[in-house]
C-alpha positions as CSV (number, residue, x, y, z in Angstrom):
1,M,48.6,74.0,91.5
2,N,49.7,74.9,87.9
3,R,48.2,78.1,86.6
4,L,47.4,78.7,82.9
5,T,49.2,81.8,81.7
6,T,50.0,81.2,78.0
7,L,48.2,80.1,74.9
8,L,50.3,78.9,71.9
9,F,48.6,78.6,68.5
10,D,49.4,76.8,65.3
11,V,48.3,78.8,62.2
12,D,47.4,76.9,59.1
13,G,44.2,75.0,59.6
14,T,43.9,76.2,63.2
15,L,43.5,80.0,63.0
16,A,42.2,79.8,59.5
17,D,41.3,77.3,56.8
18,T,44.4,78.1,54.8
19,E,45.4,74.7,53.4
20,E,43.3,74.9,50.3
21,V,44.7,78.4,49.6
22,H,48.2,77.0,50.0
23,R,47.4,74.1,47.6
24,V,46.1,76.5,44.9
25,S,49.1,78.8,45.4
26,F,51.5,75.9,45.0
27,N,49.8,75.0,41.7
28,Q,49.9,78.5,40.4
29,A,53.6,78.7,41.2
30,F,54.2,75.5,39.3
31,E,52.3,76.8,36.4
32,Q,54.3,80.0,36.4
33,A,57.5,77.9,36.3
34,G,56.2,76.0,33.3
35,L,55.6,72.8,35.3
36,D,52.5,70.6,34.7
37,W,52.5,69.1,38.2
38,G,49.0,70.1,39.6
39,W,48.5,68.9,43.1
40,S,45.0,67.6,43.6
41,Q,43.2,67.7,47.0
42,E,44.0,64.0,47.4
43,T,47.6,64.5,46.6
44,Y,47.9,67.5,48.9
45,A,46.3,65.6,51.8
46,E,49.2,63.1,51.4
47,L,51.8,65.9,51.2
48,L,50.4,67.5,54.4
49,T,52.0,64.7,56.3
50,V,55.2,66.5,55.6
51,T,55.6,69.9,57.4
52,G,57.2,72.8,55.6
53,G,56.6,74.0,52.0
54,K,60.1,73.3,50.7
55,E,60.1,69.9,52.4
56,R,56.8,69.2,50.8
57,I,58.1,69.9,47.3
58,R,61.1,67.7,47.9
59,Y,58.9,64.9,49.2
60,F,56.7,65.2,46.1
61,L,59.7,64.8,43.8
62,D,61.1,61.9,45.8
63,T,57.8,60.0,45.8
64,H,55.9,61.1,42.7
65,L,58.6,62.2,40.3
66,P,61.8,60.3,41.2
67,G,63.2,60.8,37.7
68,F,62.8,64.6,37.7
69,E,65.9,66.6,36.8
70,A,66.0,70.1,38.1
71,P,67.3,72.9,35.8
72,G,70.4,73.5,37.9
73,N,70.8,73.1,41.6
74,L,67.9,71.2,43.2
75,D,67.9,73.1,46.5
76,E,67.9,76.4,44.7
77,F,65.1,75.2,42.3
78,I,62.9,74.2,45.2
79,A,63.6,77.4,47.1
80,G,62.7,79.4,44.0
81,L,59.4,77.5,43.6
82,H,58.6,78.0,47.3
83,A,59.4,81.7,47.2
84,A,57.0,82.1,44.2
85,K,54.3,80.2,46.0
86,T,54.8,82.4,49.1
87,E,54.4,85.6,47.1
88,I,51.2,84.2,45.5
89,Y,49.8,83.1,48.9
90,T,50.6,86.4,50.7
91,G,48.9,88.2,47.8
92,K,45.8,86.2,48.4
93,A,45.9,86.8,52.2
94,A,46.4,90.5,51.6
95,S,43.1,90.6,49.8
96,G,41.4,89.7,53.1
97,N,39.7,86.8,51.5
98,I,41.0,84.2,54.0
99,P,38.6,84.4,56.9
100,L,39.5,83.2,60.4
101,R,37.9,80.0,61.6
102,P,34.7,80.4,63.7
103,G,35.4,81.6,67.2
104,V,39.1,82.4,66.7
105,K,38.9,86.2,66.9
106,R,36.5,86.1,69.8
107,L,38.7,83.7,71.8
108,L,41.9,85.7,71.1
109,C,40.2,88.9,72.3
110,E,38.8,87.2,75.4
111,A,42.2,85.8,76.2
112,R,43.9,89.2,75.9
113,E,41.3,90.8,78.1
114,A,41.8,88.0,80.7
115,G,45.6,88.8,80.7
116,L,46.7,85.5,79.1
117,R,49.8,85.7,77.0
118,L,49.6,84.7,73.4
119,G,52.2,83.0,71.1
120,I,52.4,81.3,67.7
121,A,54.2,78.1,67.0
122,T,54.0,77.1,63.3
123,T,56.1,75.7,60.5
124,T,54.7,78.1,57.9
125,T,56.8,80.9,56.5
126,P,56.8,84.1,58.6
127,A,55.5,86.2,55.7
128,N,52.5,83.9,55.5
129,V,51.7,84.5,59.2
130,T,52.1,88.2,58.9
131,A,49.8,88.5,55.9
132,L,47.1,86.4,57.5
133,L,47.2,88.2,60.9
134,Q,47.2,91.7,59.4
135,H,44.5,91.2,56.9
136,S,42.2,88.6,58.5
137,L,42.5,89.5,62.2
138,A,43.7,93.2,62.7
139,E,46.3,95.6,61.4
140,D,48.2,95.4,64.7
141,A,47.6,91.6,65.2
142,E,51.3,90.8,65.2
143,D,51.5,92.8,68.4
144,W,48.9,90.6,70.0
145,F,51.4,87.7,70.1
146,E,54.5,88.0,72.3
147,V,56.4,85.5,70.1
148,I,55.8,84.4,66.6
149,A,57.9,81.2,66.1
150,A,57.7,80.4,62.5
151,G,59.5,79.0,59.4
152,N,63.1,78.0,60.0
153,A,63.3,79.3,63.6
154,V,64.3,75.8,64.6
155,A,66.1,73.0,62.8
156,E,63.5,70.3,63.1
157,K,59.9,71.1,62.1
158,K,56.7,69.4,63.4
159,P,56.1,66.6,64.5
160,A,59.4,67.4,66.4
161,A,58.7,69.5,69.5
162,D,61.4,72.1,68.8
163,I,59.2,74.9,67.7
164,Y,57.2,74.7,71.0
165,F,60.3,74.6,73.1
166,Y,61.6,77.6,71.2
167,A,58.4,79.6,71.7
168,M,58.4,78.8,75.4
169,Q,62.0,79.7,75.8
170,Q,61.4,83.1,74.1
171,L,58.5,83.7,76.5
172,G,60.2,82.4,79.6
173,V,57.4,80.0,80.5
174,T,57.2,76.3,81.3
175,P,54.9,73.6,79.8
176,A,52.9,73.7,83.1
177,E,51.7,77.2,82.3
178,C,50.7,76.6,78.7
179,M,48.1,75.2,76.4
180,A,48.5,74.5,72.7
181,F,46.0,74.7,69.8
182,E,46.5,72.5,66.8
183,D,44.6,70.9,63.9
184,S,46.7,68.0,62.8
185,E,48.4,64.8,64.1
186,N,51.8,66.2,63.4
187,G,50.9,69.3,65.4
188,L,49.6,67.3,68.3
189,C,52.8,65.2,68.3
190,S,54.8,68.4,68.4
191,A,52.9,70.0,71.2
192,R,52.6,66.8,73.3
193,G,56.3,66.2,72.8
194,A,56.9,69.6,74.5
195,G,54.7,68.5,77.3
196,L,51.7,70.7,76.4
197,P,48.0,69.9,76.9
198,T,46.6,70.4,73.4
199,L,43.2,71.3,72.1
200,I,42.4,70.2,68.6
201,T,40.1,71.8,66.1
202,L,40.2,69.5,63.0
203,N,39.4,70.4,59.4
204,A,38.7,68.7,56.1
205,Y,42.3,67.7,55.6
206,T,42.8,66.3,59.1
207,R,39.5,64.7,60.1
208,D,41.0,61.2,59.8
209,H,44.1,62.0,61.9
210,N,44.9,60.2,65.1
211,F,44.3,62.7,68.0
212,D,44.9,60.4,70.9
213,G,46.3,62.4,73.8
214,A,44.5,65.7,73.0
215,V,42.6,67.2,76.0
216,L,39.7,68.0,73.7
217,V,38.9,67.4,70.0
218,L,36.4,69.8,68.3
219,D,35.2,70.6,64.9
220,Q,35.7,74.4,65.6
221,F,36.1,76.8,68.5
222,G,32.4,77.7,68.1
223,E,30.4,80.9,68.8
224,P,27.5,81.4,71.3
225,A,25.0,81.1,68.5
226,A,26.9,78.4,66.6
227,P,28.3,75.8,69.1
228,F,31.1,73.4,68.5
229,T,30.7,69.7,68.2
230,V,32.8,67.6,70.6
231,L,34.5,64.7,68.8
232,A,36.6,63.5,71.8
233,G,37.0,64.6,75.3
234,D,34.7,66.4,77.8
235,A,33.7,70.1,77.4
236,G,31.3,69.9,80.3
237,E,28.5,72.4,79.9
238,H,30.5,74.6,77.5
239,R,29.3,75.1,73.9
240,F,32.1,77.3,72.6
241,V,35.7,77.7,73.6
242,N,36.3,80.5,76.0
243,V,38.8,81.3,78.8
244,D,36.7,79.5,81.4
245,L,36.7,76.3,79.4
246,L,40.5,76.5,78.8
247,K,41.2,77.0,82.6
248,E,38.9,74.1,83.3
249,L,40.7,71.8,80.8
250,H,44.1,73.0,82.1
251,S,43.1,72.2,85.7
252,R,42.4,68.6,84.8
253,V,46.0,68.1,83.6
254,P,48.1,66.3,86.2
255,E,50.6,68.5,87.9
256,H,53.9,68.6,86.2
257,S,57.1,70.5,86.6
């Protein structure tokens, strides 16, 4: 029988509702660069179908501003915009004003106490992960995770499964030992492509995504006094995500090698 040993978490939208902060940070970077682009929430929802900040900017130019001429090398221009945006975002995160989603800190603490191994598999920039963990979770939160697979650690970003395969390789674990936590369709495709049972906690930007194949779809991890809402799947008698629920969900997954 397969035994659950490892939990692998996405970051943006999963650990914290960061997407709106990212959108505002992009817009501030554009303004600093003298651009009048201004991504609305509707536009950003479309752009979130593309993973990676630099990739998102390039997609925006290709689809919304095909005639745009960069001042110099386009790759360097995009990289500069993205670097400015990262600096703005990490500054916001360092202020401690990006709270973790309900139940996240409790679940991470319970998992550590239960001896489960923790990892991160995300497409966001490593600096973004560091800032969020240190200022929203704990000063030593990076040490809670045995691997932080982020940014350009792999060639192909989500929905490709590369980042999950990379994280598992670094940990020396197999898909049969793991469970993934995501908030988006691209994230689910990535985790499922790596053979991982996946729990979804959706958010305002992903509520209309297709989550077929997830073991459970929730509005949040929940707390004892503020239970989650089950949107798809079976949580049994559980009302918030804890280690017991995760082991139960994992036990339902067909044996695989």
